[in-house]
C-alpha positions as CSV (number, residue, x, y, z in Angstrom):
1,M,72.8,-26.0,42.4
2,R,71.0,-29.3,42.5
3,P,67.1,-29.1,42.1
4,K,66.4,-30.5,45.6
5,V,68.9,-28.1,47.2
6,F,67.4,-25.2,45.3
7,T,63.9,-26.1,46.2
8,L,64.8,-26.6,49.9
9,T,66.6,-23.2,49.9
10,V,63.5,-21.4,48.4
11,L,61.2,-23.1,51.0
12,V,63.5,-22.2,53.9
13,S,63.8,-18.6,52.6
14,I,60.0,-18.3,52.3
15,L,59.6,-19.6,55.8
16,I,62.2,-17.2,57.2
17,M,60.5,-14.3,55.4
18,Y,57.1,-15.4,56.7
19,G,58.4,-15.7,60.2
20,M,60.0,-12.3,60.1
21,S,56.8,-10.7,58.7
22,L,54.7,-12.5,61.4
23,S,57.1,-11.2,64.1
24,I,56.9,-7.6,62.8
25,Y,53.1,-7.8,62.6
26,T,52.7,-9.3,66.1
27,G,55.3,-6.9,67.6
28,Y,53.7,-3.8,66.2
29,D,50.2,-5.2,66.6
30,P,48.3,-2.7,64.4
31,E,44.9,-4.5,65.1
32,Q,45.4,-4.1,68.9
33,R,45.1,-7.8,69.8
34,Y,47.5,-7.4,72.7
35,P,48.1,-4.6,75.3
36,R,48.7,-1.2,73.6
37,K,52.1,0.4,73.4
38,P,51.5,3.7,75.4
39,N,53.4,5.9,72.9
40,D,51.9,4.5,69.7
41,K,48.8,5.7,67.8
42,Y,46.5,3.0,66.3
43,F,44.6,3.3,63.1
44,S,43.2,-0.2,62.2
45,Y,39.9,-1.4,63.6
46,T,38.4,-4.8,63.2
47,K,35.5,-6.5,64.8
48,E,38.0,-8.7,66.7
49,Y,38.7,-5.6,68.8
50,S,35.3,-6.2,70.3
51,I,37.0,-9.1,72.2
52,K,38.9,-6.4,74.3
53,Q,35.7,-4.5,74.7
54,F,33.8,-7.6,75.8
55,N,36.5,-8.3,78.5
56,S,36.4,-4.7,79.6
57,L,32.8,-5.1,80.6
58,K,33.7,-7.7,83.1
59,D,35.2,-5.1,85.5
60,N,34.0,-1.7,84.2
61,R,30.7,0.0,83.8
62,A,30.1,1.6,80.4
63,T,27.6,3.1,77.9
64,L,27.6,1.0,74.7
65,V,27.5,2.9,71.4
66,F,26.6,0.7,68.4
67,G,26.6,2.1,64.9
68,T,28.6,2.8,61.8
69,S,31.2,5.5,60.9
70,Q,28.4,8.0,61.5
71,I,29.1,7.7,65.2
72,H,32.7,6.5,65.4
73,S,33.9,9.8,67.0
74,I,31.7,9.5,70.0
75,S,34.2,8.9,72.8
76,S,34.5,8.7,76.5
77,E,36.0,12.2,76.5
78,M,33.2,13.5,74.4
79,M,30.5,11.7,76.4
80,K,32.1,12.7,79.7
81,K,31.6,9.1,81.0
82,N,33.0,5.7,80.2
83,I,31.8,4.4,76.8
84,L,32.6,1.5,74.5
85,N,32.2,2.4,70.8
86,F,31.4,-0.6,68.6
87,H,31.5,1.0,65.1
88,N,33.8,-1.9,64.4
89,L,30.7,-4.1,64.4
90,Y,29.2,-1.7,61.8
91,C,25.6,-1.8,63.0
92,E,25.3,-5.4,61.8
93,P,22.5,-7.1,63.8
94,G,24.1,-10.5,63.6
95,D,27.4,-9.4,65.1
96,I,25.8,-7.2,67.7
97,L,23.4,-9.9,68.9
98,N,26.3,-12.4,69.0
99,F,28.2,-10.0,71.2
100,L,25.2,-9.3,73.6
101,S,24.1,-12.9,73.8
102,Q,27.5,-14.0,75.2
103,L,27.6,-11.4,78.0
104,N,27.2,-12.9,81.5
105,S,25.0,-11.4,84.2
106,Q,27.8,-9.3,85.7
107,Q,28.7,-7.8,82.3
108,I,25.0,-7.0,81.6
109,S,24.7,-5.3,84.9
110,N,27.8,-3.1,84.0
111,I,25.9,-1.6,81.0
112,D,24.7,1.9,81.9
113,E,22.8,2.4,78.7
114,I,22.9,1.8,75.0
115,I,23.0,4.3,72.1
116,F,22.0,2.4,68.9
117,L,22.4,4.0,65.5
118,I,20.1,2.5,62.9
119,D,21.8,3.3,59.6
120,I,19.5,1.8,57.0
121,S,22.2,1.9,54.3
122,S,24.4,-0.5,56.3
123,L,21.5,-3.1,56.5
124,E,21.3,-3.8,52.8
125,G,22.5,-7.2,51.5
126,K,23.7,-10.4,53.0
127,K,26.3,-10.1,55.7
128,D,29.3,-12.4,56.5
129,S,28.5,-15.4,58.6
130,Y,31.7,-15.3,60.7
131,F,30.9,-14.7,64.4
132,I,33.3,-14.3,67.2
133,D,33.5,-16.8,70.1
134,Y,34.1,-14.4,73.0
135,S,35.0,-17.3,75.4
136,E,38.2,-17.8,73.5
137,T,41.3,-16.0,74.8
138,T,43.3,-13.9,72.3
139,T,46.0,-16.0,70.6
140,I,48.6,-15.2,68.0
141,D,47.0,-15.1,64.5
142,F,49.3,-17.1,62.3
143,K,47.5,-16.2,59.1
144,L,49.1,-13.2,57.4
145,T,47.3,-11.3,54.6
146,W,48.3,-8.4,52.4
147,K,45.8,-6.3,54.3
148,K,47.5,-7.0,57.6
149,L,51.0,-6.3,56.1
150,K,49.7,-3.0,54.7
151,E,48.2,-2.1,58.1
152,T,51.5,-2.9,59.8
153,Y,53.3,-0.6,57.3
154,V,50.8,2.2,57.8
155,H,51.1,1.8,61.6
156,I,54.9,1.9,61.5
157,M,55.3,4.8,59.1
158,S,52.5,6.9,60.6
159,N,54.0,6.7,64.0
160,L,57.5,7.3,62.7
161,N,56.5,10.4,60.7
162,N,53.8,11.5,63.1
163,E,51.5,12.0,60.1
164,Y,47.9,10.9,60.2
165,S,44.4,12.3,59.9
166,H,42.9,10.2,62.7
167,Y,43.6,7.6,65.4
168,L,41.7,5.1,67.5
169,N,41.1,5.4,71.2
170,I,41.2,2.5,73.6
171,D,37.4,2.7,74.0
172,G,37.0,1.9,70.3
173,S,36.2,5.5,69.2
174,M,38.1,7.5,66.5
175,T,39.5,11.0,67.0
176,L,40.1,13.3,64.1
177,V,43.3,15.4,64.1
178,N,41.2,18.2,62.5
179,P,37.8,17.9,64.2
180,S,36.3,20.9,62.4
181,Q,37.3,19.7,58.9
182,H,34.5,20.4,56.5
183,I,33.6,20.1,52.8
184,G,33.0,22.8,50.3
185,R,29.8,23.4,48.5
186,P,28.6,20.1,47.0
187,M,27.1,19.8,43.6
188,K,24.8,22.8,42.8
189,K,22.0,20.5,41.6
190,P,21.7,17.2,43.5
191,G,20.7,14.1,41.5
192,T,17.0,13.5,41.1
193,N,16.9,9.8,41.5
194,K,15.9,8.6,45.0
195,F,17.9,6.4,47.3
196,T,16.1,3.1,47.6
197,Y,16.8,0.3,50.0
198,D,16.6,-3.5,49.9
199,I,16.4,-4.6,53.5
200,L,16.3,-8.3,54.2
201,D,13.7,-9.5,56.7
202,S,16.5,-11.2,58.5
203,Q,18.1,-7.8,59.2
204,I,14.8,-6.4,60.6
205,D,14.3,-9.5,62.7
206,G,17.9,-9.1,64.0
207,L,17.2,-5.6,65.2
208,V,14.0,-6.8,66.9
209,E,15.9,-9.6,68.6
210,I,18.4,-7.1,69.9
211,N,15.6,-4.9,71.2
212,N,14.0,-7.9,72.9
213,F,17.4,-8.6,74.6
214,I,17.6,-5.0,75.8
215,R,14.0,-5.0,77.1
216,K,14.4,-8.4,78.8
217,N,17.5,-7.1,80.7
218,N,15.9,-3.6,81.5
219,I,18.6,-1.7,79.8
220,K,18.0,1.9,78.8
221,V,18.3,2.3,75.0
222,T,18.2,5.3,72.7
223,Y,17.6,4.5,69.0
224,I,18.9,7.1,66.6
225,T,19.4,7.7,62.8
226,P,22.2,9.6,61.1
227,V,22.0,13.3,60.3
228,A,22.0,14.0,56.5
229,I,23.4,16.9,54.6
230,E,20.5,18.6,52.8
231,Q,21.9,17.6,49.3
232,V,21.6,14.0,50.3
233,F,18.3,14.4,52.3
234,V,16.4,15.6,49.2
235,R,17.2,12.2,47.6
236,Y,15.8,10.0,50.3
237,D,12.9,7.8,49.4
238,L,10.8,8.8,52.4
239,N,8.1,6.2,51.7
240,S,10.5,3.3,51.9
241,L,12.1,4.8,55.1
242,H,8.6,5.2,56.6
243,D,7.7,1.6,55.7
244,F,10.9,0.3,57.3
245,Y,10.3,2.0,60.6
246,V,6.6,1.0,60.6
247,K,7.9,-2.6,60.5
248,L,10.2,-2.0,63.4
249,M,7.6,-0.3,65.6
250,K,5.0,-3.0,64.9
251,K,7.6,-5.5,66.1
252,G,8.3,-3.8,69.4
253,I,10.7,-0.9,68.9
254,K,8.5,1.8,70.3
255,S,10.7,4.9,70.4
256,L,12.9,6.3,67.7
257,N,14.9,9.5,67.4
258,L,14.8,10.4,63.7
259,F,17.5,12.9,62.8
260,Y,17.5,12.8,59.0
261,F,17.2,16.6,58.8
262,I,18.2,18.9,61.6
263,D,17.7,22.6,60.8
264,N,20.9,24.6,61.2
265,M,23.0,21.5,60.9
266,S,21.9,19.7,57.8
267,N,21.7,23.0,55.9
268,L,24.3,25.1,57.8
269,Q,26.6,27.0,55.5
270,N,29.2,29.8,56.0
271,R,29.7,32.8,53.7
272,E,31.6,30.7,51.2
273,F,28.7,28.3,51.1
274,D,30.7,25.5,52.7
275,Y,28.6,23.0,54.7
276,I,30.6,23.5,57.9
277,A,28.9,20.7,59.9
278,F,30.0,17.9,57.5
279,K,33.5,16.5,56.9
280,D,32.1,14.8,53.7
281,A,28.8,14.3,52.1
282,G,27.9,11.4,54.3
283,H,29.3,12.3,57.8
284,L,29.2,15.1,60.3
285,N,32.6,16.3,61.4
286,Q,33.7,15.7,65.0
287,V,32.7,19.2,66.3
288,Y,29.2,18.7,65.1
289,V,29.0,15.1,66.3
290,E,29.6,16.5,69.7
291,K,26.9,19.1,69.3
292,W,24.5,16.4,67.9
293,L,25.3,14.2,70.9
294,H,24.8,16.7,73.7
295,H,22.0,18.9,72.2
296,Y,19.9,16.3,70.4
297,I,20.7,12.6,71.3
298,L,21.0,13.0,75.1
299,K,18.6,15.9,75.7
300,N,16.3,17.0,72.9
301,T,13.1,15.1,72.3
302,Q,12.0,17.2,69.3
303,Y,12.8,14.4,66.8
304,R,11.5,11.5,68.9
305,V,8.5,9.5,67.8
306,N,6.8,7.1,70.2
307,N,4.0,5.6,68.1
308,L,2.8,5.1,64.5
309,A,0.8,8.3,64.4
310,E,3.9,10.4,65.4
311,L,5.9,8.4,62.9
312,K,3.5,9.3,60.1
313,S,3.4,13.0,61.2
314,Y,7.3,13.1,61.2
315,F,7.5,11.8,57.6
316,E,4.8,14.1,56.4
317,G,6.9,17.0,57.8
318,M,10.0,15.6,56.1
319,S,8.2,15.3,52.8
320,K,7.2,19.0,53.0
321,K,10.8,19.8,53.8
322,Q,12.1,17.9,50.8
323,K,9.7,19.9,48.5
324,E,10.9,23.2,50.0
325,L,14.5,22.3,49.3
326,T,13.9,21.2,45.7
327,I,12.1,24.4,44.7
328,D,14.6,26.9,43.3
């Protein structure tokens, strides 16, 4: 075969393979860019999915839930009202502010309230600078990556075999197949080094800008923190956490619900010493997320601080709790 013919054959073959792969990716749509197939389960979430959530607010009222994987299982079914779960924006102030700032007055009026998880571990380091333009309509993404091909494969095989541990709901939340899944007893002796945090001022300023937007538009907001398993809680650097929240409160965030340690949740064990509230060392399981939501986030004010004096008192209490837990 002549070199030119061979080269042309290779190029045409590559284009055909690329076109077929693009057709499969677009047809199965694992990232949910287009209308869902009613019988399929979906597993891949990206911040581009917030485009659908943005458009949903044009015609529907909803409670907005912002946060990380700590709150990804809070759903409309669990909340017993319409919600939009934005764990796909991963508590990143830049992305969240970008979303909120592009809402029109009708969309803003359709927000019932906001639940906002401040996960300090997600605020470390510089974030990506890619922001979504929500005025653009969804178009075919002609750029294929190995990640997208893998997502397509997982989507196809998981639906064919009906085997998966979780799936995504249309509101953006995630449902676990085994909602009460829990871990065994973690390490007998937790590490002694403290978790420290390097929070950029720009991230703090981003949270403050979000709060200013919320206040300006008279939207009810509930700021919360994650719940920690006791083995992780004892390693928190409470001084750095206290300093972080002092900065937020001085800049206008006046009310915080601090759930770092909840008795009979953070330390809850069965007879086999399994921590039955946690699916792993960093996350509550779905059963206890629901308990946390209804018994603490929506109703209980026991862990709420409304000024610097209450903030100081809270961390003094948590310091005593840490000492109790580290004494054998």
